[in-house]
C-alpha positions in Angstrom: 0.0 0.0 0.0 1.4 3.4 -0.9 1.7 5.8 2.0 0.4 8.7 -0.1 -2.8 6.8 -0.6 -3.0 5.8 3.0 -2.8 9.5 4.0 -5.7 10.6 1.8 -8.1 10.7 4.8 -11.3 12.7 4.5 -11.2 16.0 6.2 -7.4 16.4 5.9 -7.1 17.4 2.3 -6.3 21.0 3.2 -2.9 19.8 4.6 0.2 19.8 2.3 1.5 16.3 1.5 4.7 16.8 3.5 2.8 18.2 6.5 0.4 15.3 6.4 3.3 12.9 6.2 5.1 14.4 9.1 1.9 14.4 11.2 1.4 10.6 10.8 5.1 9.8 11.0 5.1 11.1 14.5 1.7 10.0 15.5 0.9 8.6 18.9 -0.4 5.5 17.1 2.4 2.9 16.7 0.7 1.4 13.8 0.7 4.7 11.8 4.4 5.1 12.4 5.1 1.5 11.3 3.1 2.1 8.1 5.1 5.3 7.4 8.4 3.5 7.9 7.3 0.6 5.7 6.3 2.9 2.9 9.3 5.2 2.8 10.4 3.9 -0.6 7.2 5.2 -2.1 7.7 8.5 -0.4 11.2 8.9 -2.0 9.7 8.0 -5.4 7.2 10.9 -5.0 9.5 13.6 -3.6 13.0 12.7 -5.0 12.8 15.1 -7.9 12.4 18.2 -5.8 15.6 19.0 -3.8 13.9 20.8 -1.0 11.2 18.2 -0.4 13.9 15.4 -0.7 16.0 16.9 2.1 12.9 17.3 4.2 12.1 13.6 3.8 15.6 12.6 4.6 15.5 14.7 7.8 12.2 13.0 8.6 13.9 9.6 8.2 16.6 10.6 10.6 14.0 11.7 13.2 12.0 8.5 12.6 15.2 6.4 13.3 15.1 7.8 16.9 11.6 6.3 17.5 11.3 4.7 20.9 9.3 1.7 19.6 11.6 -1.1 18.5 9.2 -2.4 15.8 9.3 1.0 14.1 13.1 1.0 14.1 13.1 -2.5 12.7 10.7 -1.5 9.9 12.9 1.5 9.1 16.0 -0.6 9.0 14.5 -3.2 6.6 13.7 -0.4 4.1 17.2 1.0 3.9 18.6 -1.4 1.2 15.8 -0.8 -1.3 16.0 3.0 -0.6 19.8 2.9 -1.1 19.4 1.1 -4.5 16.7 3.6 -5.6 18.8 6.6 -4.6 21.9 5.1 -6.4 19.9 4.9 -9.6 18.2 8.3 -9.4 20.4 10.6 -7.5 23.7 12.0 -8.8 24.7 13.0 -5.3 24.1 9.5 -3.9 27.5 9.1 -2.2 27.0 12.2 -0.2 23.4 11.5 0.7 24.0 7.9 1.6 27.0 8.7 3.7 25.4 11.6 5.5 22.0 10.2 6.3 21.7 6.5 6.0 25.1 5.0 7.0 24.9 6.7 10.5 21.5 5.0 11.1 22.9 1.6 10.2 26.0 2.1 12.4 23.9 3.4 15.3 21.6 0.5 15.2 24.5 -1.9 15.6 24.6 -0.8 19.3 20.8 -0.6 19.7 19.6 -2.1 23.1 16.9 -4.1 21.3 18.2 -7.5 20.0 15.8 -7.5 17.0 16.9 -4.1 15.8 20.6 -5.1 16.1 20.0 -8.3 14.1 18.2 -6.3 11.4 21.1 -3.7 11.2 23.7 -6.5 10.9 21.8 -8.1 8.0 21.3 -4.7 6.3 25.0 -3.9 6.7 26.0 -7.2 5.0 23.5 -6.6 2.2 24.8 -3.1 1.6 28.4 -4.4 1.5 27.5 -7.2 -0.9 25.7 -4.8 -3.2 28.8 -2.5 -3.0 26.7 0.4 -1.8 29.1 1.4 1.0 32.2 3.3 -0.1 35.7 2.5 1.2 35.9 5.7 3.2 32.8 4.9 5.1 33.9 1.3 5.8 37.2 2.4 7.2 36.0 5.4 9.2 32.4 4.5 10.3 31.7 0.8 10.1 35.0 -0.8 11.2 35.6 1.5 14.2 32.2 0.7 15.7 32.8 -3.0 15.2 36.2 -2.8 16.8 34.7 -1.0 19.7 32.0 -3.6 20.2 34.5 -6.4 20.1 37.0 -4.8 22.5 38.0 -7.0 25.5 36.0 -4.8 28.0 32.8 -4.6 25.9 29.5 -6.3 26.7 29.6 -10.1 26.2 26.5 -10.2 24.0 27.7 -7.3 21.9 31.1 -8.8 21.5 29.8 -12.2 20.2 27.6 -10.4 17.7 30.4 -8.1 16.6 32.7 -11.1 16.0 30.1 -12.7 13.8 29.7 -9.6 11.8 33.4 -9.2 11.4 33.8 -12.7 10.2 30.9 -12.4 7.7 32.3 -9.1 6.4 35.7 -10.5 5.6 34.4 -12.3 2.5 33.0 -9.1 0.9 35.8 -6.6 1.9 39.1 -6.1 0.1 42.1 -8.0 1.2 44.0 -4.9 2.4 41.0 -3.7 4.5 40.6 -7.1 6.3 44.3 -7.5 6.8 45.0 -4.0 8.3 41.7 -3.3 10.2 40.1 -6.6 11.1 42.8 -9.2 11.3 44.5 -7.9 14.4 41.3 -7.9 16.3 40.3 -11.3 15.0 43.6 -12.8 16.2 43.0 -11.2 19.6 39.5 -12.6 19.8 40.7 -16.1 18.9 42.5 -16.1 22.3 39.6 -14.7 24.3 39.7 -16.6 27.5 36.4 -15.3 29.0 33.9 -16.5 26.4 34.3 -19.7 24.5 31.3 -18.6 22.3 33.6 -15.9 20.9 36.3 -18.4 20.1 33.9 -20.8 18.6 32.6 -18.1 16.2 36.2 -17.4 15.2 36.9 -21.0 14.6 33.7 -21.6 12.5 34.8 -18.7 10.2 38.5 -19.4 10.3 38.6 -20.7 6.8 36.8 -17.6 5.4 39.3 -15.3 7.2 42.2 -17.3 5.8 40.8 -17.0 2.3 40.2 -13.3 2.7 43.8 -12.4 3.9 45.7 -14.8 1.7 48.5 -17.2 2.2 51.2 -14.9 3.6 49.1 -13.4 6.4 47.5 -16.8 7.1 50.9 -18.5 7.7 52.2 -15.5 9.7 49.3 -14.6 11.9 46.5 -17.1 11.8 48.3 -20.5 11.9 49.8 -19.9 15.4 46.3 -19.0 16.6 44.9 -22.1 14.9 47.4 -24.2 16.9 46.1 -22.6 20.1 42.5 -23.3 19.2 43.2 -26.9 18.4 44.6 -27.2 21.9 41.6 -25.5 23.5 40.3 -27.0 26.8 36.7 -27.1 25.4 36.1 -30.1 23.2 33.6 -28.2 21.1 36.4 -25.8 20.0 38.7 -28.7 18.9 35.8 -30.3 17.1 35.1 -27.0 15.2 38.8 -26.8 14.3 38.6 -30.3 12.8 35.6 -29.3 10.8 37.3 -26.2 9.2 40.6 -27.9 8.7 40.3 -28.3 5.0 39.4 -24.6 4.5 42.5 -23.6 6.4 44.7 -26.0 4.5 43.7 -24.7 1.1 45.1 -21.3 2.0 48.6 -22.5 3.1 51.6 -23.5 1.1 52.4 -27.2 0.4 55.3 -27.1 2.8 53.3 -25.7 5.7 50.5 -28.1 4.9 52.9 -31.0 5.1 55.2 -30.1 8.0 52.9 -28.1 10.2 49.2 -28.9 9.6 49.6 -32.6 9.1 51.0 -33.3 12.6 48.3 -31.0 14.0 45.6 -33.0 12.3 47.1 -36.3 13.5 46.8 -34.9 17.0 43.1 -34.1 16.5 42.5 -37.7 15.2 44.0 -39.0 18.5 42.0 -36.6 20.6 40.6 -38.1 23.9 37.1 -36.8 23.0 35.1 -39.1 20.7 33.3 -36.2 19.1 36.6 -34.5 18.2 37.9 -37.7 16.7 34.6 -38.2 14.8 34.8 -34.7 13.2 38.5 -35.2 12.5 37.9 -38.5 10.6 35.1 -36.9 8.7 37.5 -34.1 7.6 40.4 -36.5 6.9 39.5 -37.2 3.3 38.9 -33.5 2.4 42.1 -32.5 4.2 44.1 -35.1 2.1 42.5 -33.8 -1.0 44.2 -30.4 -0.4 47.5 -32.1 -1.3 46.0 -32.9 -4.7 47.5 -31.9 -8.0 45.3 -33.1 -10.9 48.2 -32.4 -13.4 50.5 -34.9 -11.6 47.7 -37.4 -11.6 47.4 -37.3 -15.4 44.2 -35.3 -15.3 42.9 -31.8 -15.6 39.7 -30.0 -14.5 37.4 -28.8 -17.3 35.6 -25.5 -17.3 32.4 -27.3 -16.1 34.2 -28.8 -13.1 34.5 -32.3 -14.4 37.7 -34.4 -14.5 39.1 -35.3 -17.9 42.2 -37.3 -18.9 45.3 -35.5 -20.0 46.0 -35.5 -23.8 47.6 -38.8 -24.9 50.9 -37.1 -25.6 51.4 -36.7 -21.9 51.1 -40.3 -20.7 51.8 -41.8 -17.3 55.5 -42.5 -18.1 56.1 -38.9 -18.7 54.5 -38.1 -15.4 56.7 -40.6 -13.6 59.8 -39.2 -15.3 58.9 -35.6 -14.3 58.6 -36.7 -10.7 62.1 -38.2 -10.6 65.1 -35.9 -10.1 67.8 -35.7 -12.7 71.2 -37.3 -12.1 72.7 -33.9 -11.3 70.0 -33.3 -8.6 70.7 -36.8 -7.3 74.3 -35.9 -6.7 73.4 -32.7 -5.1 70.9 -34.4 -2.8 73.4 -37.0 -1.8 76.0 -34.5 -0.8 73.4 -32.3 1.0 72.1 -35.2 3.0 75.5 -35.7 4.6 75.4 -32.4 6.4 71.9 -32.0 7.6 69.0 -34.2 8.8 67.1 -36.1 6.1 63.3 -36.2 6.3 61.2 -39.1 5.3 57.7 -40.3 6.0 57.2 -42.7 8.9 56.1 -46.3 8.4 54.2 -46.7 11.6 50.6 -45.4 12.2 50.7 -42.4 14.6 47.2 -42.6 16.0 47.1 -42.6 19.8 50.5 -41.1 20.3 50.3 -38.4 23.0 52.4 -35.3 23.0 54.4 -36.7 25.9 55.4 -39.8 23.9 56.0 -38.2 20.5 59.5 -39.2 19.4 61.5 -36.5 17.6 64.2 -38.5 16.0 66.6 -36.3 14.2 69.6 -38.2 12.9 72.4 -36.5 11.0 74.7 -38.5 8.9 78.4 -37.9 9.1 80.4 -35.9 6.7 81.6 -39.1 4.9 78.1 -40.2 4.3 78.3 -43.0 6.9 74.8 -43.5 8.4 74.7 -44.1 12.1 73.9 -47.5 13.5 70.2 -48.1 13.7 70.5 -49.3 17.3 72.1 -46.0 18.3 69.3 -44.2 16.6 66.7 -46.2 18.5 68.5 -45.6 21.8 68.6 -41.9 21.3 65.0 -42.0 20.2 64.0 -43.8 23.4 65.9 -41.3 25.5 64.1 -38.5 23.7 60.8 -39.8 24.8 61.6 -38.8 28.4 63.0 -35.4 27.6 59.9 -33.6 26.3 58.7 -30.8 28.6 55.0 -30.2 29.2 55.7 -26.5 29.0 56.9 -26.7 25.4 55.2 -24.5 22.9 52.4 -25.9 20.7 54.8 -26.2 17.8 57.4 -28.2 19.7 54.7 -30.5 21.2 53.5 -31.6 17.9 54.5 -34.9 16.3 56.8 -33.9 13.4 55.9 -36.4 10.8 58.9 -35.6 8.6 61.6 -35.5 11.2 62.0 -39.3 11.5 65.4 -41.1 11.1 66.6 -42.3 7.8 68.3 -45.7 7.9 70.3 -47.4 5.2 67.5 -47.2 2.7 66.8 -44.2 0.5 63.8 -41.9 1.3 61.0 -41.1 -1.1 62.8 -38.0 -2.3 66.1 -39.6 -2.9 67.3 -41.6 -5.9 70.0 -44.1 -6.8 70.8 -42.5 -10.2 71.1 -45.7 -12.1 73.4 -45.9 -15.1 70.8 -47.7 -17.2 68.6 -45.1 -18.8 65.7 -47.5 -19.3 65.3 -48.1 -15.5 63.6 -44.8 -15.0 61.2 -46.1 -12.4 60.7 -49.4 -10.7 58.3 -49.7 -7.8 60.1 -52.6 -6.3 63.5 -51.0 -6.4 62.2 -47.6 -5.4 60.9 -48.7 -2.0 63.1 -51.7 -1.4 65.9 -51.6 1.2 69.2 -51.8 -0.7 71.2 -54.9 -0.3 74.7 -54.8 1.2 77.3 -53.9 -1.4 80.2 -56.4 -1.0 82.7 -56.7 -3.9 85.6 -58.4 -2.1 86.3 -61.7 -0.7 84.5 -62.6 2.5 87.8 -62.9 4.5 89.0 -59.5 3.5 85.6 -58.1 4.2 85.4 -59.5 7.7 88.9 -58.5 8.5 88.2 -54.9 7.5 85.0 -54.9 9.5 87.0 -56.0 12.5 89.6 -53.3 12.1 86.9 -50.6 11.8 85.1 -52.0 14.9 88.3 -51.7 16.9 88.7 -48.1 15.9 85.3 -46.9 17.2 83.7 -47.1 20.6 80.2 -46.3 21.9 80.4 -45.9 25.7 77.1 -44.2 26.0 75.0 -46.6 23.9 74.1 -49.1 26.6 73.3 -46.7 29.3 71.0 -44.6 27.0 69.2 -47.7 25.8 68.7 -48.9 29.3 67.2 -45.6 30.4 65.0 -45.6 27.3 63.9 -49.2 27.8 62.9 -48.6 31.4 60.9 -45.4 30.6 59.1 -46.9 27.7 58.3 -50.0 29.7 56.7 -47.9 32.4 54.4 -46.2 29.8 53.5 -49.6 28.3 52.6 -51.0 31.7 50.3 -48.0 32.4 48.5 -48.5 29.0 48.0 -52.2 29.2 44.7 -52.0 31.2 43.2 -49.5 28.8 43.8 -51.3 25.4 40.9 -53.8 25.4 38.5 -52.1 23.0 40.2 -48.8 22.2 42.0 -48.8 18.9 43.7 -45.5 19.7 45.4 -47.0 22.8 46.2 -50.2 20.8 48.0 -48.2 18.1 49.9 -46.3 20.8 51.0 -49.6 22.4 52.1 -50.9 19.1 54.3 -47.8 18.5 55.8 -47.9 21.9 56.4 -51.7 21.7 58.4 -51.1 18.5 60.4 -48.4 20.2 61.1 -50.7 23.1 62.3 -53.5 20.9 64.5 -51.1 19.1 66.1 -49.9 22.3 66.6 -53.5 23.5 68.7 -54.2 20.3 71.7 -52.5 22.0 72.0 -55.5 24.3 73.0 -57.8 21.5 76.3 -59.7 21.8 79.6 -58.3 20.6 80.3 -60.6 17.6 77.0 -59.9 16.0 77.4 -56.2 16.4 80.8 -56.3 14.8 79.5 -58.2 11.8 76.5 -55.9 11.3 78.6 -52.7 11.6 81.0 -54.2 9.1 78.1 -54.8 6.7 76.9 -51.2 7.0 80.3 -49.6 6.6 81.2 -51.8 3.6 77.9 -51.2 1.9 78.7 -47.5 1.8 82.5 -47.4 1.4 82.8 -50.1 -1.2 80.2 -49.6 -4.0 79.7 -52.4 -6.5 77.2 -54.9 -7.8 74.7 -55.7 -5.0 73.6 -58.9 -6.6 77.2 -60.3 -7.1 78.2 -59.5 -3.5 75.0 -61.2 -2.3 75.9 -64.4 -4.1 79.5 -64.2 -2.7 78.1 -63.9 0.8 75.8 -66.8 0.4 78.6 -69.0 -0.9 81.1 -68.4 1.8 79.3 -67.5 5.0 78.6 -69.7 7.9 75.0 -70.2 9.1 75.4 -67.8 11.9 77.0 -65.1 9.8 74.4 -65.6 7.1 71.6 -65.1 9.6 73.1 -61.8 10.7 73.6 -60.7 7.1 70.0 -61.4 6.3 68.8 -59.2 9.1 67.0 -56.1 7.9 68.8 -52.8 8.2 65.6 -51.4 9.7 66.5 -53.0 13.0 64.2 -50.7 15.0 61.3 -52.8 13.7 63.0 -56.2 14.3 62.6 -58.6 17.2 65.4 -58.7 19.9 68.1 -61.1 18.9 69.3 -63.9 21.2 72.5 -64.9 19.3 71.1 -68.0 17.6 70.5 -68.1 13.8 67.4 -70.3 14.1 65.6 -67.8 16.3 66.5 -65.0 14.0 65.2 -66.8 10.9 62.0 -67.7 12.7 61.4 -64.2 13.8 62.1 -62.8 10.3 59.8 -65.2 8.7 57.1 -64.2 11.2 57.6 -60.5 10.5 58.1 -60.4 6.8 54.5 -60.3 5.8 53.5 -57.2 7.8 56.6 -55.4 6.6 55.8 -56.2 3.0 52.3 -55.0 3.5 53.5 -51.7 5.0 56.0 -51.3 2.1 53.2 -51.8 -0.4 51.3 -48.8 1.1 54.2 -46.3 1.0 54.0 -43.2 -1.1 55.4 -39.7 -1.1 52.4 -37.5 -2.0 51.0 -37.0 1.5 52.4 -37.7 4.9 52.2 -41.4 5.5 50.4 -41.2 8.9 47.5 -39.4 7.2 47.1 -42.3 4.7 47.5 -44.8 7.5 44.7 -43.2 9.4 42.5 -43.0 6.3 43.0 -46.6 5.6 42.1 -47.5 9.2 38.6 -45.9 8.7 37.4 -49.3 7.4 38.4 -51.0 10.6 35.2 -52.3 12.3 36.6 -51.2 15.6 36.4 -47.6 14.4 32.6 -47.9 14.0 32.4 -48.7 17.7 34.8 -46.2 19.1 34.5 -43.3 16.7 31.4 -43.2 14.5 29.0 -45.7 13.1 29.1 -43.9 9.7 32.8 -43.6 9.5 33.0 -46.1 6.6 30.5 -44.0 4.6 32.6 -40.9 5.2 35.6 -42.8 4.0 33.8 -43.9 0.9 32.5 -40.4 0.2 36.0 -38.8 0.2 37.7 -41.7 -1.6 37.7 -40.2 -5.1 39.5 -37.1 -3.8 42.0 -39.2 -2.0 42.7 -41.3 -5.0 43.0 -38.2 -7.2 45.5 -36.9 -4.7 47.7 -40.0 -4.6 47.4 -40.6 -8.4 47.0 -43.8 -10.2 50.6 -44.8 -9.6 49.7 -45.1 -5.9 46.4 -47.0 -6.4 48.0 -50.0 -4.6 47.8 -48.0 -1.4 44.0 -47.8 -1.6 43.0 -50.9 -3.5 42.4 -53.0 -0.4 40.5 -50.2 1.2 38.2 -49.8 -1.8 37.5 -53.5 -1.9 36.7 -53.5 1.8 34.2 -50.6 1.4 32.7 -52.3 -1.7 31.8 -55.3 0.4 30.6 -53.3 3.4 27.4 -54.6 5.0 25.9 -51.1 5.0 24.1 -50.4 1.7 24.7 -46.7 2.2 28.5 -47.2 1.9 28.1 -49.3 -1.2 25.7 -46.7 -2.7 28.2 -43.9 -2.1 30.9 -45.9 -4.0 28.4 -46.7 -6.8 27.8 -43.0 -7.4 31.5 -42.3 -7.7 32.9 -45.3 -9.5 32.9 -43.5 -12.8 35.1 -40.8 -11.4 37.5 -43.4 -10.1 37.6 -44.9 -13.6 38.7 -41.5 -15.0 41.4 -41.2 -12.4 42.8 -44.7 -12.7 42.7 -45.2 -16.5 41.5 -48.1 -18.6 44.0 -50.7 -17.4 43.4 -50.3 -13.7 39.7 -49.9 -14.3 39.4 -53.2 -16.1 41.5 -55.0 -13.5 40.2 -53.6 -10.3 36.9 -51.6 -10.8 35.1 -53.8 -13.3 34.6 -56.7 -10.8 33.2 -54.3 -8.2 31.1 -52.7 -10.9 29.6 -56.1 -11.7 28.8 -56.6 -8.0 27.0 -53.3 -7.9 24.8 -54.3 -10.8 23.4 -57.2 -8.8 23.0 -55.2 -5.6 20.0 -53.4 -4.1 18.1 -50.8 -6.1 19.5 -48.1 -3.8 23.0 -49.2 -4.9 22.2 -49.9 -8.5 20.8 -46.4 -9.1 24.2 -45.0 -8.4 25.7 -47.2 -11.1 22.8 -46.5 -13.5 23.1 -42.7 -13.2 26.6 -42.7 -14.6 26.4 -45.9 -16.7 27.4 -44.1 -19.9 30.3 -42.4 -18.2 31.7 -45.7 -16.9 31.1 -47.8 -20.1 32.8 -45.3 -22.4 36.0 -45.7 -20.4 36.2 -49.5 -21.1 37.6 -51.2 -24.2 35.2 -52.2 -26.8 35.4 -55.9 -26.1 34.9 -55.4 -22.4 32.0 -53.0 -23.1 30.1 -55.6 -25.2 30.0 -57.9 -22.2 27.4 -55.5 -20.6 24.9 -55.6 -23.5 23.0 -58.5 -22.0 23.2 -57.2 -18.4 21.5 -54.0 -19.4 18.3 -55.9 -19.6 18.5 -56.6 -15.9 17.9 -52.9 -15.1 14.3 -53.1 -16.4 13.5 -55.4 -13.4 13.5 -53.6 -10.0 12.9 -54.6 -6.4 9.9 -52.3 -6.3 7.7 -51.9 -9.4 6.6 -48.5 -8.2 10.2 -47.2 -8.5 9.5 -45.8 -12.0 12.3 -43.2 -11.7 14.8 -46.1 -12.0 13.4 -47.0 -15.4 13.2 -43.4 -16.4 17.0 -43.1 -15.6 17.6 -46.2 -17.6 16.0 -44.7 -20.7 18.0 -41.5 -20.4 21.2 -43.5 -20.1 20.4 -45.7 -23.1 20.0 -42.6 -25.3 23.7 -41.8 -24.4 24.9 -45.4 -24.6 23.7 -45.8 -28.2 26.9 -44.2 -29.5 29.1 -46.8 -27.8 27.7 -49.7 -29.7 27.4 -50.6 -33.4 23.9 -50.8 -35.1 23.8 -54.6 -35.0 24.3 -54.6 -31.2 21.7 -51.9 -30.8 19.2 -53.9 -32.8 19.9 -57.2 -31.0 19.9 -55.9 -27.4 19.0 -52.2 -26.8 16.0 -52.1 -29.2 14.1 -54.7 -27.2 14.7 -52.7 -23.9 13.4 -49.6 -25.6 10.2 -51.3 -26.7 9.6 -52.6 -23.1 10.0 -49.1 -21.7 7.6 -47.7 -24.3 4.9 -49.9 -22.8 5.6 -48.9 -19.2 2.7 -48.2 -16.9 4.1 -44.7 -16.0 3.6 -42.0 -18.6 6.9 -40.2 -17.7 8.8 -43.4 -18.5 6.9 -43.8 -21.8 7.5 -40.3 -23.0 11.3 -40.5 -22.4 11.3 -43.9 -24.1 9.7 -42.5 -27.2 12.8 -40.2 -27.5 14.9 -43.4 -27.1 13.1 -45.0 -30.0 13.8 -41.9 -32.2 17.5 -42.0 -31.2 17.7 -45.7 -32.2 16.2 -44.9 -35.6 18.6 -42.1 -36.0 21.4 -44.5 -35.1 20.4 -47.0 -37.9 20.0 -44.5 -40.7 23.0 -42.4 -39.8 25.1 -45.6 -40.2 23.4 -46.5 -43.5 21.7 -49.5 -41.9 18.3 -49.1 -43.7 17.4 -52.7 -43.4 17.6 -52.5 -39.6 15.7 -49.3 -39.7 12.9 -50.8 -41.7 12.6 -53.8 -39.5 12.4 -51.5 -36.5 9.7 -49.4 -38.1 7.7 -52.6 -38.9 8.0 -53.6 -35.2 6.8 -50.2 -34.1 3.7 -50.4 -36.4 2.8 -53.9 -35.1 3.3 -53.0 -31.4 1.8 -49.5 -31.3 -0.3 -48.6 -34.4 -2.3 -51.8 -34.0 -2.2 -51.9 -30.3 -5.5 -52.8 -28.6 -4.9 -50.0 -26.0 -5.4 -46.4 -27.0 -2.2 -45.5 -25.1 -0.1 -47.5 -27.6 -1.8 -45.8 -30.6 -1.2 -42.4 -29.0 2.5 -43.4 -28.5 2.7 -44.2 -32.2 1.5 -40.7 -33.1 4.0 -39.1 -30.8 6.9 -41.3 -32.2 5.9 -40.2 -35.8 5.8 -36.6 -34.7 9.3 -36.9 -33.1 10.7 -38.7 -36.2 9.6 -35.8 -38.4 10.8 -33.2 -36.0 14.3 -34.7 -35.6 14.4 -35.8 -39.3 16.1 -39.0 -38.3 14.4 -41.0 -41.1 14.7 -40.1 -44.8 11.6 -38.5 -46.1 10.9 -41.1 -48.7 11.1 -43.8 -46.1 8.8 -42.0 -43.8 6.2 -41.3 -46.5 6.3 -44.9 -47.6 6.3 -46.7 -44.3 5.0 -44.5 -41.5 2.8 -41.8 -43.1 -0.1 -44.2 -44.1 -0.3 -45.7 -40.7 -0.2 -42.3 -39.1 -3.0 -40.9 -41.2 -5.2 -43.9 -40.5 -5.4 -42.7 -36.8 -7.9 -40.1 -38.0 -10.6 -42.6 -37.6 -9.5 -43.8 -34.1 -12.4 -43.9 -31.7 -10.4 -42.3 -28.8 -10.3 -38.5 -28.9 -6.9 -38.4 -27.1 -5.3 -40.3 -30.0 -6.9 -37.9 -32.6 -5.8 -34.9 -30.6 -2.1 -36.0 -30.8 -2.6 -36.7 -34.5 -3.9 -33.2 -35.1 -0.9 -31.7 -33.2 1.5 -33.9 -35.2 0.1 -32.9 -38.6 -0.6 -29.3 -38.0 2.3 -28.4 -35.7 5.1 -30.5 -37.2 4.4 -32.2 -40.5 3.0 -29.3 -42.4 5.8 -27.1 -41.3 8.4 -29.1 -43.2 9.5 -27.8 -46.6 8.8 -31.2 -48.2 5.1 -31.0 -47.4 4.8 -27.3 -48.1 5.8 -28.0 -51.7 2.7 -27.7 -53.9 3.9 -30.5 -56.2 4.1 -33.0 -53.4 1.8 -35.9 -54.1 1.3 -36.6 -50.4 0.3 -33.1 -49.5 -3.3 -33.6 -50.7 -3.8 -36.6 -48.5 -2.4 -34.8 -45.4 -4.6 -31.7 -46.0 -7.7 -33.9 -46.4 -6.9 -35.5 -43.0 -6.5 -32.1 -41.4 -9.8 -30.9 -42.8 -11.5 -34.0 -41.4 -10.0 -33.4 -38.0 -11.1 -29.7 -38.1 -14.7 -30.9 -38.3 -14.2 -33.5 -35.6 -17.0 -33.8 -33.1 -14.6 -33.4 -30.3 -13.8 -29.8 -29.6 -10.2 -30.4 -28.6 -9.4 -32.2 -31.8 -11.0 -29.5 -34.0 -9.3 -26.8 -32.0 -5.7 -28.2 -32.4 -6.4 -29.1 -36.1 -7.4 -25.5 -36.8 -4.8 -23.7 -34.6 -2.0 -21.9 -36.4 1.5 -23.4 -35.7 2.9 -20.2 -34.1 0.0 -19.8 -31.8 0.2 -23.5 -31.0 3.9 -23.0 -29.9 2.8 -20.1 -27.6 0.2 -22.2 -25.9 2.5 -25.1 -25.4 5.1 -22.8 -23.9 2.5 -21.3 -21.5 1.4 -24.8 -20.4 5.0 -25.8 -19.7 5.7 -22.7 -17.7 2.6 -23.3 -15.6 
């Protein structure tokens, strides 16, 4: 209702319009004041052309903003955005007017004592910022100062929480410099607010948006330290919120910070004592891993529509592997550099359950000659380090540094052997395998040199350090034994500590074995040669005891304690070889290994009991992103996990995988798809309808990635989709028809005729009309397939089948379907005109005498709207034109009004009516 019309009250016509407006604007009746505030936009439209009247109205708005009634102030605030837009379009002095009159009202209402008014002003402020109606000068000098004042440490708690929310929501619409210089310092201060955890929680929930607003440099410099503090908050809800926003924070950081700083922090959240924090962390684990992704390194790229596509064939997987390996020059540089500073590799053990007090920081520097320290000394120093961590350490020093783990006598993921043979660019076995001892001399010379080197070195501190470490670790293990029954976190912690204890106990081995092992290590570095030849020499000339020692793994921190007998050593190694091989098979260098270990553990049934019953579904949901991150070259790390999820007892887990299997096929390529995904795909085809629909929705996307011979195997199985668990599930059949239209291009005309044509005919006779209508389009697509491939014989056979099944159908629905198919055939021009006139047109025209009006209505539409619009039938010399016109005239005089209406209607008007019906 316009205010001017509302004010036209009898007996008041002698008052000028502005006087009348002012009278009711400040009436004692609250309802009148509300109506005035609600209709201010109409008032501005009436008086904006006269400068004097406009200024009077603006002053009246300012006075109205001081109304004592909160509902009036709320109505006024809600009208400010449309008023601002109107003034921007109609006033040349909009910046001055808006800054002088309206902005002060919005800013003042941010401190209004009424909660509803404040909420309205906050929403209006954000709307104005999104519409870019507030200028930079007003933001810096009017808006930001009041928000900083409301969020000050000594301000009211309620106002502070609201101001924090507004600051966080403003960050996404303000410029980077404004957020960084005006709002970021206060945001960092509020993240450490010790009085109100509500303030900190608002900061955490919007942490990712703030990071995105200020950019990478400011995030790593100012926000990451605050994020560490929030992840260590005493309130579990804060830590849970940190886990939920972890992916958003990770996207803004550099790869180095993501790997070395955020990854250990995330591992700590996964091992949090609170179940709800662990649950949120596991839900965010897959998305966090996906931030390490580089589609280019995975052989893929993202299209403009957001879908994944394979890289051009010129850039194959071998090229990708070669690009990931360093050059020989870089290998030499890496080798020399590794001799003077610590080398970082990914750990092999899962890190879940490791507390900050037992996190082992094992930094091992190799000597200047490249000789690597004895693994037993490394384990002893690591065990001693477990007892030296201070509880008062900073958040950074308390974290488990994933990358600062010791390197033994095997190369890390980033090192290379620089082989002389150019064809050995990459070999997965040699890449991860522990190098064999390099022995090129006779065994006697080798043993004598080992003995001389052993005499020249002493380790007086090894045994005491190992004893201290062993005793301290044993105490921790004893305290954890009673808590490890059903808690996988505690079990993982016990496993890690047990490995450290066994490593420390290795220093108590007898002297002869130590000498031989040290001689092996030193000779393998100082005397390079053929590893295979030296291994054969050792096997030929060694005693059983010496041979058992030589076979011992250099990674002695994972081996069992030795008792001096070769039989016991061989027994233990045979017992431990299988787990070690399994761990080696899951190694990769794309993401920190503990993240992958934790992700793989999400399929453990114990996780469903101790963390979340839906943890397997979260694992399945994020699996394509994790596979994309690791790339097809590391598919072996996730293959077992995928197979476990595919056989999960929960159909929701299998359904999630079914919806994404086509994306995995794109990532893995045709070879891995045929070997690993096709069997699972076949299992999904026989699953519940809830699972099958996921496969069906992307059936074309999956089949087109298979080889032609493999693709033909599914022709017969496509018929199984027609049968569903519930016959009322008509959308399943509708989706099948849509997919078949796309699948036609994957098969030759003979296969289409033998298999797909019969499915289409079944769907055309479906009980649900929606399924029938989409199936008619499928029939037209099949005809187009036949004639576009010059298979006229198949096309004629199909046309004959259509005439028999639908034109002569006993049910009127079938005859109506025939009329629609003919109309679609003419519209799409999928059949040559001479073929249509000879085989379809006579049967179509014979429907004019059908007893059912619905059939004749569709015939009238087909003739008048489609057939007569084609140039072939508009030609006066066409011999078939006369027959068609006679049929149309007969339909125009039909006894049914609808039939005569559509037979008489002009084609253009018919299109307008059809469009109107569709819009309704």
